[in-house]
N, C-alpha and C positions, 0 to 999 in steps of 0.2 A: 474334530473327533467326537465331541459330545453330540453333534447333530447326526453323525453317522450312527452312533449308538442308539439314539432315539428312533431313527428311521428303521434300524434293524429290529428293535423290539416292537415297533408298530407293525412291521411285516410279519413278525412271529405271531402277534396277536391276530392279525388278519387271517393268517393261515389257520390258527386255532379255531377262529369263528367259522371259517368255511368248513373245516373238518367236523366241528360239532353239529352244525345244521345238516351238513352233507351225510353224516352217518345216520342221523335220524331219518332223513328222507330216503336213504338207501334201504334202511330196514323197513320203513313204513310202506314204500311202494312195492317192495318185494313181497311183503305180507299180504297187501290188499289187492295187488295186481293192477294198480293205477297205471294208466298209459303215459307215454312220453315222459318218463321219469328221468331225472338227472341225479347222478350218483355223487360219491364222495369227492372224486377228482374234479368233477365239474364245479361243485360248490367251492372247493378250495381254490381252484383257478379263478373263479369269478371274484372271490374276496380279494385275492392278490391283485387282480386286474384293477379293482377299485382303489386299492391302496397305492399301487404304482402310478395309476393315472393321476391321483391327487397329488402325489409327491413330485411328479415330473412336469405336469401341465396344468395343475390346478383344476378349477371348476369346469372350464371349457373342455379339457381332455376327458374329465370324468363324465360329462354329459355325452360326449361322443362314445365313450366306452359303454355307457348305459344303453345308448341306442343300438350299438352293435350287438351286445348281449341280448337285448330285447328282440331284435330282428332275428337273430339265430334261434331264439326260443320260439318265436312265432312260426318260423318255417318248420320247426320240428313238430309243433302242435298241429299245424295245418295238415300234416301228413296222416293224421289219425281221423277216423270217421267221426268221432265225438269231439266237437270243437272245444268243449269244456274240460276235456281230459287233461289232467296234470295242472289244473288252474292253481291249486294251492302250491304245488312245487314251483310253478312259474313265478308266483308272487314271492315265494321264499328266495328264489334265485335273484330276483330283482333287489330284494332287501339286503341280501348278502353283499352285492356289489357296493351298495351305499354304506353298509357297515364297514366294509374294508376301507373305504375312503374315510369314514369317521374315526377309524383307529389312528389316523395321522393327526387328528385334532384333539380328541379326548378318548383315551383308551378305556377308562372306567365306564363311561356312558355307553360306548360301543359294546363292551362285554355285557353290561347289564341288559341292553336291548336284545342282544343275541340270546341270552339265557331265557328271556321272556318269550321270544319267538320259538326257540327250541321246545320250551315247555308247552306252548300252545299246540305246536305240531304233534308232540308226543301224547297230548291229552285228547287226541281225536275221538277215540271210542267213548271216553267219559263224557266229553262235551256233546257228542251226538246223542248218546243215550239220555243225558240230562234234558236236552232241548226237545227230544222227540217223545220220550216216555214219562219223564218226571214233571217237567215244567208244564203247567196248564196255561190255557189261553188267558184266563183271568190274571194269573200271576205275571205273565209277560206284559199284559196291558198295564197293570198297576206298577210293574217295575219301570216301564217306560215313562209313566206319569211321574214317578218319583225321580227318575233321572232328569227329566225336563225341568221339574220344579227346582231341584238342587243345583243343576249345572247351567241352566239357561235363564230361568226366571229370577232366581235369587240374586245372581251377580249384578243384574241390571236395575234392581230396585234401589231407589234413593236412600242413602243413609243419613236421613234428616230427622230431627226431633220436632214433634208438634205437640200442641196442647199444654196444659198446666205443668210446669216443671219439666217439660220435654218428656212427658210420660209415654207418648206414642211415637214409634219409629217404624216405618213401613218394612224395612229390611228385618228388624228384630221380630216383628210380628210374623213375617213369612217364615223366619227361622223356626218359629213355633209350629207352623203348619208342617214344615218338612220334618221337624222332630217328632211330631205325633205320627206322621206316616211311617217314619223309620222305626218307631217303637212298635207300631202295628205289624210292620213287615218282619221285624225281628221275632216277635211272638209267633207269627204265622210260620216262618221258616223253622223255628225251633220245634214247633208242634209237628211239622212235617218230618223232621229228622227223628224225633223221638218215636213217632208211630203209636200204635195201639197197645203195645205191650205193657206200658206202665200205667195205663188206665186213667180214671177220672182225677186222682190227686195231681198228677203231673199236668194234665190238660187244664185243670182249674188254675194251677199255679201260673202256667204260661198265658192263659187267657186273662189273668189279672193285669198283665202288662198293657192290655187294651182297655179293660174296664172291670174293676172288681165288683162294682154294683151290678153290671150286666151279667157277670159270671155267676153271682149268687142267685140272680133271678133265673138264669138258664138252668143251673144245677138244681134249683128248687123244683122247677118243672120236671126235670128228669127223675127226681126223688119221688114225686107223686106218680109219675107214669110207671116207674120200676122201683117199688119199695125195697126190693132186695139190694139195690144200689144206693140206698139212702146214706149209709155211713161213708161210703166212698165219695159220694157227691158232697157230703158235709166236709170231708177232708179237703177236697178240691176247692170248695167255697172258702174255707178258712185260709188255706195257703194262698189264695188269690190276694189276700190282704198283704202278705209278705212281698209278693212281686209288685204290688201297687206302691208299697213303701219304698222298695228299691228304686222304682221308677221316679218317685218324688225326690229321692236322694240324688239321682242322676241329674234331674232337672235343676236342683239347687246347686249342685257342683258346677254344672255348665254355665249357669247364669250368674251365680253369686257365691264364690267359695266361702266368703265370710258368713253368709246366711246358712250355708251348708254346715259350717263348723258350729254355729249356734243351734242348728236343728238336729244334728246327728244323734245326740243323746235321746231325743224324743223318738226318732225313727228307729234307732237300734233297739231300745227297750220295748217299744210297741211291736216291732217285727219279731223280736225274740219271743214275746208272749204268744203271738199268732203262730209262729213256727212250732213252738213246743206243743201248743194245743192241737195243731194239725197233725203233728207226729204222733201224739197220743191217740188221736182218732184212727190213724192208719194202723197203729199197733193193735188196737182193739179189733179193727177190721180184719187184719191178718190172722189174729187168734181165732176168729170165727170162720176162717177159711173162705172169706168172701172173695169173689173174683170181679173186681171193678172193671167196667167197660170204659171205652174212650169217649170223650165228648166230641161230637161231630164238629168238624171245622167248617167255618163259613167259606163259601167259594170266593169271597172277596178278601184280598189281602189286607186292605185298609179302606176306610171310607174317606174320600176326598171331601165330601160334604161335611162329614163329622169333624174333620181336621180344620176346615175353614170356620165352621160354627164354633169350634173350640177356641180358635184364635180371636174370633169376634167377641166371645165371652170374656176372654182375657183382656182384650182391648177395652171393653166396656168397664170391667172391674178396675183396670189400671186408671182409666180416665176418671171414674167416680172417686176412686181412692185418692188420687192425686188432688182432685178438686176439693174434696172434703178435708184432706190433710192441710191444704192451704188455709182453710177457714177454721178448722177445729183441732188440728194437731193429730197426734198418733191415735187418739181414741176412736176417730172415724175409721181408721184402717182396720181396727179390730172388727167393727161391724160389717164393713164391706167384704173383707176376706172371709169372714164366717159365713155370710150369705152365699158367696161364691162356692164355698166348700159344700153347701147343700147340693149344688149341681155337679161339681167336679173338683176333686182335690188338686188335680193337675193345674186347672185354671187358677185356683187360689194360690197355689205354689208359685207358678210363673209370675203372677201379678206381684206377689210379695217379694220374690227374689229380684224382680226388676226394680221395684221401689228401693230395695236395699242397695242394688248395684248403682242406681242413679243417685244415691246419697240422700234420699228423702227421709229414710228412717235408719236407725242404727241396727246392726244385726241382732243385738240382745233384745231390742224392742220388737223384733219380728218373731221371737219364739212364742209369745202368747198368741198372736194371730194365727200362727201355724198350728198350734195345739187346738185352737178354737175351730179352725177349718177342718182339721182331721176329725175332731169330735162331731161336728155337724154332719159330715159325710158318714161317720160310723153310725150315728143315730138313724140316718136314712137306710143304711144297709141292715140295721137291726129290724127296722120296720118291714123291709122287703123279706127278710128271712122269716119273720113271724107270720107273714101272709102265706107261707108254704103250707099245703095241706098234709104234709108228712110230718108227724110229731117228732120222730127221732132227728130228722134233718133240722127241724125248727129249733129244737132244744140245743143240739150240738153247735150250730152256727151262731145262734143268738148269744149263747153263753160265752163262746169264744170272742165275739165282738165286745161284749161287756167286759171281759177280761182285758182286751186290748185298750178299751177306754180307760179302765182303772190304771193300767200300766202307763198309759200316756201321761196322765195327770200326776202320777207319782214321780215319773221321770222329770216332769216340768218343775215340780215342787222341790225335789232333791237337787236339781240342777242349779238352784238359786235364782231362777228366773222370777219366781213369785216375789221374793224379797226385793229384787231389783225393780220390779214393776210397782210394788207398794211404795218403795222409797221415792220413785219418780212421781207417783200420784199424790203423795202426802202434801207437798207444797201447793199443788193445785187445789186440793180439797180444803186446806186451811185458809186459802185466800178467798 
């Protein structure tokens, strides 16, 4: 009796799947005038045929049913002048037969797949419009590169540790490459979605996910070219620090939750200072009724060369840091991570988080190198901002960066990291 009940419910679900996809196809083909359409009854029957075939004859009978349904569909399509007419409907009909059979094995999976297929079919206009009018060739190319990197290359890389203390791992390093490309793609997509209405502040914030340093340089040039946009450009340059700090937090959380917990006070206080400063600039800009323009987006979603170079920098820093740590202890990490911060806070962050995750240093010992790396990069950005030929931009951005620098070290001191570091170094100095 239990078997009969299970079979009954499987047939009911198969019928429901056929009706679901059949209704969508009936409505879609009626609206678009697609040829050789199959309606609700055809899809319902096809799904039931798949379920009954699987119940009564197993896989051999299901294969025969698929052949019969496929042959009937081919004959129908062949009667039309366009051999591609109804291709989507043909594939949907073929899928429905298999889904009907799948309901006899796992009803939840069959229903989930049916919902995905129905959603794809219903989103025809949206998908066509996106692929034809919104998605650019460069975005498609970079999307394929990202997909191949994440789904093809990454899984086959060896998960083996090399170098001092196992500091280098090919798979972990390539994860960094993929992560950088993902961050760049996320920033690009966000900017495409926001559009030009919110102007330079939002564009600067989003561009900071790629590079705050590059954003400040680009907006500094915009301020010189269009002095009327200097305040808006300064707001975007300041807010780029916020997104950069958010990115650092994401990297720390992904690679070392313990290091994230130790570094979150520094990132939060510094980001708060940058956010408040940027908000103040925006408020003053709005009071003056300025109309900020949008920062032009690059045609490239992300730079593969930049991502690889970034990973190489990370590998170099990790190798040097691990080597020096073997000989000199944690004091060497402070120097190497600070030097890495001059080039990129992300590379310094990944190297530091990786060392913490590998157990080479304690999370509390990583707070000072993190603060030093952020400080080194902030000094570089101050220097870039001071090179701008527009005085108001130069003053606004550099003062904001100085404020961030002060907030960073206040947070470090109040967090007790200074005392922990002094206590650790005291025995070494006395010896």
